[in-house]
N, C-alpha and C positions, 0 to 999 in steps of 0.2 A: 307477191310474196312479202311477208313481214314477220320476221322472227326477232323477238326482243328478249334480252337476258339482262338481269341486274347483276353486274360484276361485284359491286359493293352496295352499301345502303345509299350511296350518293352517285355511283357511276353506272351507266346503262349502255348497252351495245345493241344495235339492231342491224339486220341485213334486209335491205329493201330493193325493189326493182329500180333500176335506173330509169332515166327519162330524158326528154329534151331539156335544154337549159331552162331554168325557171323553177317553179314550185315542185317539190318532191315531198310526198307524204311519209312521215316517220311517226307512226303511232306511239304516243306516250311522251314525246318531247314537248316541253312547254316553253312559251315565249321568253321566260326569264332564265331558262337553263343555259349552261355554258357548253358550246360546241367544242369538243376536244379534237376530233378528227373525222374526216370523210375520205374514205379510200374507195376508188373505183376499181372493181374487179371486172376483167373482160367477160367473165361469166360467173355465175354463182358457184360453179364447180372448179374453176381455174383460179386458184388463189396465188399462183406464181406470177401472173401478169397483172400488176397493180399500178395505180397512179394516185398520188396524193392530191386531192382536190380541196383540202381543208380551207385554204386561203380564199377560195371562190365562194364559199357558203356562209350563210348566217341563218340563225333561227328567226323567222319572221312572224310566226303565229304558233299557237298550240298545234301540234301534229304536222308542222310544216317547216322545211328548210328551203332556202332559195339560193340559186346562183345565176340570176338573170344575166344574160349576155356572157355566160361562162361556157364551160365544156359540156357537150352532150354526153350523157352516160346511158343513152337509150339502148345500146347494144350489150349491156351488162348489168351489174348489180352494184350497190353502194353499201359499204360497211361503215356505219355511223356510230360514233362513241360520244357520249355527252355526260356532263356532271349535272345532277339534279340540284336546283337551287331552292326547291321547296317541296313539301313542307318540312322534311327532315334532312335534306341535303346540306351541303356546305354553304 
């Protein structure tokens, strides 16, 4: 699953499948973009059970965020928000 929506010209949100701690594919994020938040949902349909994992993640490459040695999100989904730094973002 990967659903991406542009909130503004510089902010984007995507819901992606969770995974083991490590690399997570987030299509459209670029290495210079600023990660705003990463929220773990226990399932894509259960938005009431959440956990803020932002502090564990960083953008490590185009289309990739990483939380090596962090929390597994394999049993759920991740809601990822980021600010675009190029070409027309902040």
